[in-house]
KEKE-3310 file (N, C-alpha, C; in steps of 0.2 Angstrom, whole numbers, plus 5000, padded with zeros to 4 digits):
npx = (5231:5218:5217:5225:5218:5206:5213:5217:5204:5199:5208:5206:5192:5195:5202:5194:5191:5204:5205:5194:5198:5209:5202:5195:5205:5210:5199:5197:5208:5209:5197:5187:5180:5165:5162:5165:5180:5195:5201:5191:5181:5186:5186:5172:5168:5175:5169:5156:5159:5163:5151:5143:5149:5147:5133:5131:5137:5149:5159:5162:5155:5164:5176:5175:5177:5191:5196:5193:5202:5214:5212:5214:5227:5234:5231:5236:5250:5251:5249:5260:5271:5268:5270:5283:5288:5290:5282:5269:5252:5247:5236:5220:5207:5192:5192:5204:5216:5228:5236:5234:5223:5208:5204:5216:5218:5210:5218:5227:5217:5212:5222:5221:5208:5210:5218:5210:5199:5205:5210:5199:5193:5202:5204:5214:5226:5238:5254:5267:5266:5273:5275:5264:5271:5283:5278:5269:5277:5288:5280:5276:5288:5292:5282:5284:5297:5295:5292:5302:5314:5316:5322:5332:5340:5338:5331:5327:5333:5339:5327:5322:5331:5328:5316:5318:5323:5311:5300:5304:5300:5286:5272:5261:5245:5234:5219:5213:5201:5198:5211:5225:5238:5254:5265:5280:5279:5286:5290:5277:5275:5284:5280:5268:5271:5279:5270:5262:5271:5272:5258:5259:5267:5258:5248:5255:5258:5245:5242:5239:5247:5263:5280:5295:5304:5296:5290:5292:5291:5284:5292:5299:5295:5307:5315:5319:5308:5301:5305:5299:5286:5285:5288:5277:5266:5269:5266:5252:5247:5250:5242:5229:5229:5231:5219:5210:5212:5209:5196:5191:5194:5202:5215:5212:5216:5229:5245:5258:5275:5288:5300:5312)
npy = (5325:5324:5329:5320:5308:5312:5314:5301:5295:5302:5298:5284:5284:5288:5278:5267:5260:5254:5246:5237:5230:5224:5216:5208:5201:5194:5186:5178:5171:5163:5157:5146:5151:5146:5141:5153:5160:5165:5178:5184:5185:5194:5205:5207:5211:5223:5231:5231:5238:5250:5255:5256:5265:5277:5278:5279:5291:5292:5294:5305:5310:5316:5312:5298:5299:5303:5291:5282:5286:5282:5269:5265:5269:5262:5249:5248:5249:5237:5227:5229:5227:5214:5207:5209:5201:5206:5204:5192:5185:5171:5163:5156:5164:5171:5184:5189:5197:5195:5189:5197:5201:5210:5216:5221:5234:5241:5242:5252:5262:5262:5269:5282:5284:5285:5297:5307:5307:5310:5322:5330:5328:5333:5345:5350:5362:5369:5377:5385:5378:5370:5377:5371:5366:5361:5352:5343:5339:5332:5322:5315:5310:5302:5292:5286:5281:5270:5261:5262:5259:5246:5244:5253:5262:5263:5277:5282:5287:5299:5306:5307:5316:5327:5331:5338:5352:5355:5354:5359:5370:5368:5366:5357:5361:5356:5353:5350:5348:5362:5368:5372:5363:5359:5352:5348:5344:5334:5326:5321:5313:5303:5297:5292:5283:5274:5268:5262:5253:5244:5240:5233:5222:5215:5212:5205:5194:5189:5185:5193:5197:5191:5192:5187:5182:5177:5165:5152:5153:5165:5181:5195:5210:5219:5232:5243:5245:5255:5266:5266:5266:5278:5287:5283:5288:5302:5304:5301:5311:5323:5321:5321:5334:5342:5339:5343:5357:5360:5357:5367:5379:5388:5395:5392:5382:5382:5390:5397:5394:5406:5405:5392)
npz = (5956:5953:5940:5934:5935:5927:5915:5912:5911:5900:5890:5890:5885:5872:5867:5864:5852:5848:5860:5859:5847:5853:5862:5853:5847:5858:5862:5851:5850:5862:5863:5853:5838:5831:5814:5807:5801:5810:5806:5799:5808:5817:5808:5806:5819:5820:5810:5815:5827:5822:5816:5827:5835:5828:5828:5842:5844:5848:5839:5826:5810:5802:5808:5805:5791:5791:5797:5787:5777:5783:5784:5771:5768:5777:5773:5760:5764:5771:5762:5754:5763:5767:5755:5753:5764:5776:5787:5792:5789:5795:5796:5790:5780:5773:5770:5766:5756:5744:5754:5765:5778:5778:5790:5795:5791:5799:5811:5809:5807:5819:5826:5821:5825:5839:5839:5833:5842:5855:5852:5851:5863:5872:5868:5859:5855:5844:5844:5834:5823:5808:5792:5778:5767:5773:5784:5777:5767:5774:5779:5767:5763:5774:5773:5760:5762:5770:5760:5750:5756:5755:5743:5741:5752:5770:5776:5788:5799:5795:5791:5804:5810:5802:5807:5819:5816:5809:5818:5830:5837:5839:5849:5859:5866:5878:5886:5903:5915:5914:5914:5906:5899:5892:5879:5871:5854:5848:5858:5861:5850:5851:5864:5861:5850:5858:5866:5857:5852:5863:5863:5851:5854:5862:5853:5843:5851:5853:5841:5830:5819:5812:5815:5806:5815:5824:5821:5825:5839:5850:5853:5860:5851:5842:5849:5841:5833:5838:5832:5820:5823:5829:5818:5810:5818:5817:5803:5805:5814:5807:5795:5801:5806:5795:5788:5797:5797:5783:5784:5793:5787:5792:5803:5817:5826:5825:5826:5816:5816:5814:5808:5803)
capx = (5228:5211:5219:5228:5212:5203:5217:5216:5197:5198:5212:5202:5187:5198:5205:5188:5192:5209:5203:5189:5202:5213:5197:5193:5211:5211:5194:5197:5214:5208:5190:5186:5174:5163:5159:5168:5187:5196:5202:5184:5177:5189:5184:5165:5168:5178:5163:5150:5161:5163:5144:5140:5152:5144:5126:5131:5140:5156:5163:5158:5155:5171:5181:5174:5180:5198:5198:5193:5208:5219:5211:5216:5234:5237:5230:5242:5256:5251:5250:5267:5275:5267:5273:5291:5290:5292:5278:5264:5246:5248:5229:5216:5202:5189:5193:5211:5218:5235:5239:5232:5216:5205:5204:5222:5217:5207:5223:5229:5212:5211:5227:5218:5202:5212:5221:5204:5195:5209:5211:5192:5191:5207:5203:5221:5228:5245:5258:5273:5265:5277:5271:5262:5277:5288:5275:5266:5283:5291:5275:5276:5295:5292:5278:5288:5303:5292:5292:5308:5320:5317:5326:5338:5343:5333:5333:5323:5337:5339:5321:5321:5335:5325:5310:5320:5322:5304:5295:5307:5296:5279:5270:5254:5242:5228:5215:5210:5198:5199:5217:5229:5245:5258:5270:5283:5275:5291:5289:5271:5275:5288:5276:5262:5275:5281:5264:5260:5275:5269:5252:5261:5269:5252:5244:5258:5257:5238:5242:5237:5251:5269:5286:5299:5307:5291:5286:5293:5288:5283:5297:5298:5296:5313:5314:5320:5302:5298:5306:5295:5279:5287:5287:5270:5262:5270:5261:5245:5245:5251:5237:5224:5230:5230:5212:5206:5213:5205:5189:5189:5196:5205:5220:5211:5219:5236:5249:5264:5282:5290:5306:5314)
capy = (5319:5324:5330:5313:5304:5315:5313:5294:5293:5304:5293:5278:5285:5289:5271:5262:5256:5249:5241:5232:5226:5219:5211:5203:5196:5189:5182:5173:5167:5158:5154:5144:5154:5141:5143:5159:5160:5170:5185:5186:5186:5201:5210:5208:5215:5230:5234:5232:5243:5256:5257:5257:5272:5282:5278:5282:5298:5292:5296:5310:5308:5319:5307:5292:5300:5302:5284:5278:5287:5279:5262:5263:5270:5256:5243:5248:5247:5230:5223:5229:5224:5206:5204:5209:5197:5209:5200:5188:5183:5164:5159:5156:5169:5173:5192:5190:5199:5194:5187:5202:5201:5217:5219:5224:5241:5244:5243:5259:5266:5263:5274:5288:5285:5288:5304:5311:5308:5313:5329:5333:5328:5337:5352:5352:5368:5369:5383:5384:5372:5372:5378:5365:5363:5357:5347:5338:5336:5326:5316:5311:5307:5296:5286:5283:5277:5263:5257:5263:5256:5239:5244:5258:5262:5266:5284:5284:5292:5305:5309:5309:5322:5333:5333:5343:5359:5357:5354:5360:5375:5366:5364:5355:5363:5352:5356:5345:5352:5369:5370:5371:5360:5359:5347:5348:5339:5328:5321:5317:5308:5298:5293:5288:5278:5269:5264:5258:5247:5240:5237:5228:5216:5212:5210:5199:5188:5187:5182:5198:5196:5187:5193:5181:5179:5174:5160:5146:5155:5172:5184:5203:5214:5223:5239:5247:5246:5261:5272:5265:5268:5286:5290:5282:5293:5308:5304:5301:5317:5328:5320:5323:5341:5345:5338:5348:5363:5361:5357:5373:5384:5394:5393:5393:5377:5382:5396:5395:5396:5411:5402:5385)
capz = (5956:5949:5933:5931:5934:5921:5909:5911:5909:5893:5886:5890:5880:5866:5865:5863:5846:5849:5865:5856:5843:5857:5864:5848:5846:5864:5862:5845:5851:5867:5862:5846:5836:5826:5807:5804:5802:5815:5803:5797:5814:5819:5803:5808:5825:5818:5807:5820:5832:5819:5816:5834:5837:5824:5831:5849:5843:5851:5834:5822:5803:5800:5811:5801:5785:5792:5798:5781:5774:5786:5783:5764:5768:5781:5769:5755:5767:5773:5756:5751:5768:5767:5749:5754:5769:5783:5792:5788:5793:5793:5797:5784:5780:5767:5769:5764:5749:5743:5760:5770:5780:5778:5797:5797:5790:5805:5816:5807:5808:5827:5828:5818:5829:5845:5838:5832:5848:5860:5850:5852:5871:5876:5865:5857:5851:5842:5842:5831:5818:5802:5786:5775:5763:5777:5787:5772:5763:5778:5779:5761:5763:5779:5770:5754:5765:5772:5754:5746:5759:5753:5737:5741:5759:5775:5777:5794:5804:5792:5792:5811:5811:5799:5811:5824:5813:5807:5823:5837:5840:5839:5855:5859:5872:5879:5892:5908:5920:5912:5915:5900:5899:5886:5878:5864:5849:5846:5864:5861:5845:5854:5869:5857:5847:5863:5869:5851:5852:5869:5860:5846:5858:5865:5847:5840:5856:5852:5834:5825:5814:5814:5812:5804:5821:5829:5817:5829:5846:5851:5856:5860:5845:5842:5852:5836:5830:5841:5828:5814:5825:5830:5811:5808:5822:5814:5797:5807:5816:5801:5791:5804:5807:5789:5786:5801:5794:5777:5786:5796:5782:5796:5807:5824:5830:5824:5824:5813:5818:5809:5804:5805)
cpx = (5222:5212:5221:5222:5208:5206:5216:5209:5196:5202:5209:5196:5190:5201:5200:5190:5198:5208:5199:5193:5206:5208:5195:5199:5211:5205:5195:5204:5213:5201:5189:5180:5171:5161:5164:5176:5189:5197:5195:5180:5179:5186:5177:5165:5170:5172:5158:5152:5161:5156:5141:5143:5149:5137:5126:5134:5146:5161:5159:5159:5162:5176:5181:5178:5188:5200:5198:5199:5214:5219:5215:5224:5237:5236:5235:5248:5257:5252:5257:5272:5275:5271:5280:5293:5292:5288:5273:5258:5245:5241:5225:5210:5199:5190:5200:5212:5226:5239:5237:5225:5214:5205:5210:5222:5214:5212:5226:5224:5211:5216:5224:5212:5204:5215:5215:5200:5199:5210:5205:5191:5196:5208:5210:5221:5236:5248:5264:5272:5269:5272:5270:5267:5282:5284:5272:5272:5287:5286:5275:5283:5295:5288:5281:5294:5301:5292:5299:5314:5321:5321:5332:5341:5337:5335:5329:5326:5338:5333:5319:5325:5332:5319:5312:5320:5315:5299:5298:5303:5288:5277:5263:5251:5235:5225:5212:5207:5199:5206:5221:5236:5248:5263:5273:5280:5280:5290:5282:5271:5279:5284:5271:5265:5277:5275:5261:5264:5273:5263:5254:5264:5263:5249:5248:5258:5250:5237:5239:5241:5258:5275:5290:5302:5302:5287:5286:5289:5288:5289:5295:5299:5302:5312:5315:5314:5299:5299:5301:5288:5280:5285:5280:5265:5263:5266:5254:5243:5245:5244:5230:5224:5228:5222:5208:5206:5209:5198:5187:5190:5199:5211:5219:5214:5227:5239:5255:5270:5284:5296:5307:5321)
cpy = (5319:5325:5324:5309:5306:5313:5305:5292:5296:5300:5287:5278:5285:5282:5266:5258:5252:5244:5235:5228:5221:5214:5206:5198:5191:5184:5176:5169:5161:5155:5152:5147:5149:5145:5148:5159:5166:5177:5188:5188:5193:5206:5212:5212:5222:5234:5236:5238:5250:5259:5259:5264:5278:5283:5281:5289:5298:5294:5300:5307:5310:5314:5301:5293:5300:5295:5280:5279:5283:5271:5260:5264:5264:5250:5242:5246:5240:5226:5223:5225:5216:5203:5204:5204:5200:5206:5196:5187:5176:5160:5160:5162:5170:5180:5193:5192:5199:5193:5192:5202:5208:5220:5223:5232:5245:5245:5250:5264:5267:5269:5281:5290:5288:5295:5309:5313:5311:5320:5333:5333:5332:5344:5354:5358:5367:5375:5381:5379:5374:5373:5371:5362:5359:5351:5341:5335:5331:5320:5312:5307:5301:5290:5283:5279:5270:5258:5256:5259:5249:5238:5248:5257:5265:5273:5287:5289:5299:5309:5311:5315:5328:5335:5338:5350:5361:5358:5356:5366:5373:5363:5362:5357:5359:5354:5350:5349:5359:5372:5368:5368:5360:5354:5348:5342:5333:5323:5317:5312:5302:5294:5289:5282:5272:5265:5260:5252:5242:5236:5232:5222:5212:5209:5204:5193:5185:5184:5187:5197:5193:5190:5187:5178:5176:5168:5153:5147:5162:5175:5192:5206:5219:5230:5244:5249:5252:5266:5272:5268:5276:5289:5289:5287:5300:5309:5305:5308:5323:5327:5323:5331:5344:5345:5343:5355:5365:5361:5364:5379:5390:5391:5393:5388:5377:5389:5394:5398:5401:5409:5395:5386)
cpz = (5952:5942:5930:5930:5928:5915:5907:5908:5901:5888:5885:5885:5873:5863:5864:5858:5846:5855:5863:5851:5847:5860:5859:5847:5852:5864:5857:5846:5856:5867:5855:5844:5830:5819:5804:5806:5806:5812:5801:5803:5817:5815:5805:5814:5824:5815:5811:5825:5828:5818:5822:5837:5834:5827:5838:5849:5847:5846:5829:5814:5800:5802:5807:5794:5786:5793:5792:5777:5777:5785:5776:5764:5772:5777:5764:5758:5769:5767:5753:5756:5768:5761:5750:5760:5775:5789:5788:5793:5791:5793:5791:5785:5774:5765:5768:5757:5748:5750:5766:5772:5780:5785:5799:5796:5796:5811:5815:5809:5815:5829:5827:5823:5836:5844:5837:5839:5854:5858:5852:5860:5875:5873:5863:5853:5850:5841:5839:5826:5811:5796:5782:5770:5767:5781:5782:5768:5767:5779:5773:5761:5768:5776:5764:5757:5767:5766:5750:5749:5758:5747:5737:5748:5764:5777:5784:5798:5801:5792:5799:5813:5808:5803:5816:5821:5811:5813:5830:5841:5841:5846:5855:5866:5872:5886:5896:5913:5920:5913:5909:5902:5892:5886:5871:5860:5848:5852:5863:5855:5848:5859:5865:5854:5852:5865:5863:5851:5857:5866:5855:5849:5860:5859:5844:5845:5855:5845:5829:5819:5817:5811:5810:5810:5826:5826:5822:5836:5846:5855:5856:5854:5847:5844:5846:5832:5832:5836:5822:5817:5827:5823:5809:5812:5819:5808:5800:5809:5811:5797:5794:5805:5801:5787:5791:5799:5788:5779:5789:5792:5786:5800:5815:5829:5829:5824:5822:5816:5812:5805:5807:5808)
residu = (UNK:UNK:UNK:UNK:UNK:UNK:UNK:UNK:UNK:UNK:UNK:UNK:UNK:UNK:UNK:UNK:UNK:UNK:UNK:UNK:UNK:UNK:UNK:UNK:UNK:UNK:UNK:UNK:UNK:UNK:UNK:UNK:UNK:UNK:UNK:UNK:UNK:UNK:UNK:UNK:UNK:UNK:UNK:UNK:UNK:UNK:UNK:UNK:UNK:UNK:UNK:UNK:UNK:UNK:UNK:UNK:UNK:UNK:UNK:UNK:UNK:UNK:UNK:UNK:UNK:UNK:UNK:UNK:UNK:UNK:UNK:UNK:UNK:UNK:UNK:UNK:UNK:UNK:UNK:UNK:UNK:UNK:UNK:UNK:UNK:UNK:UNK:UNK:UNK:UNK:UNK:UNK:UNK:UNK:UNK:UNK:UNK:UNK:UNK:UNK:UNK:UNK:UNK:UNK:UNK:UNK:UNK:UNK:UNK:UNK:UNK:UNK:UNK:UNK:UNK:UNK:UNK:UNK:UNK:UNK:UNK:UNK:UNK:UNK:UNK:UNK:UNK:UNK:UNK:UNK:UNK:UNK:UNK:UNK:UNK:UNK:UNK:UNK:UNK:UNK:UNK:UNK:UNK:UNK:UNK:UNK:UNK:UNK:UNK:UNK:UNK:UNK:UNK:UNK:UNK:UNK:UNK:UNK:UNK:UNK:UNK:UNK:UNK:UNK:UNK:UNK:UNK:UNK:UNK:UNK:UNK:UNK:UNK:UNK:UNK:UNK:UNK:UNK:UNK:UNK:UNK:UNK:UNK:UNK:UNK:UNK:UNK:UNK:UNK:UNK:UNK:UNK:UNK:UNK:UNK:UNK:UNK:UNK:UNK:UNK:UNK:UNK:UNK:UNK:UNK:UNK:UNK:UNK:UNK:UNK:UNK:UNK:UNK:UNK:UNK:UNK:UNK:UNK:UNK:UNK:UNK:UNK:UNK:UNK:UNK:UNK:UNK:UNK:UNK:UNK:UNK:UNK:UNK:UNK:UNK:UNK:UNK:UNK:UNK:UNK:UNK:UNK:UNK:UNK:UNK:UNK:UNK:UNK:UNK:UNK:UNK:UNK:UNK:UNK:UNK:UNK:UNK:UNK:UNK:UNK)
# end
């Protein structure tokens, strides 16, 4: 029970950025903000939060750099998806570019913030990590599929099948109260993706964005979206892992699997 409480506390600390975004969405939905449009208000709160987290040392400069990378990756995806009509941001705002409010990049950045902080607080170690050719290769293919499937076919299930020979030996080790626990990394991908799907239902209810089937009234986000978040989490963790590896110039947080 003590380990569960400690784990919950550390996870809560790691989720500060996402929780503040939820708070901004809820506040701006149910309370009228004078003068400033809702999307701009959320962007302002995100910027203030980011500065505050650095000043209070809840986040490190290196983690900020990672978060900025995710902001750009997420914004590029948002611009394309909104252009293709996958979802929309129907409200007005000064900080919208081609129909996409700039705060949307922070929603992706908040996932990166959670991963970075959780990694640090739980002292993550990974065994059986695949060689960069495989891990980075599947990362690129997954990201490209988010774009290409609009023109060709959706290869997500092929990519998911490829994950098993690549990551089936990969295990995450995390420490709670000086005791080490472990979990297959594919299971951790799925669990994080599932909880993001739950968060997505909350954020669409609060009007963060809108799927075509939610234009008349809100409805539950299709459960199939878990697979999209599952793949996005994989991209996120692979990028964070590779950046940590480049930063350290050594494999102290990884040991490689010898074969696929």
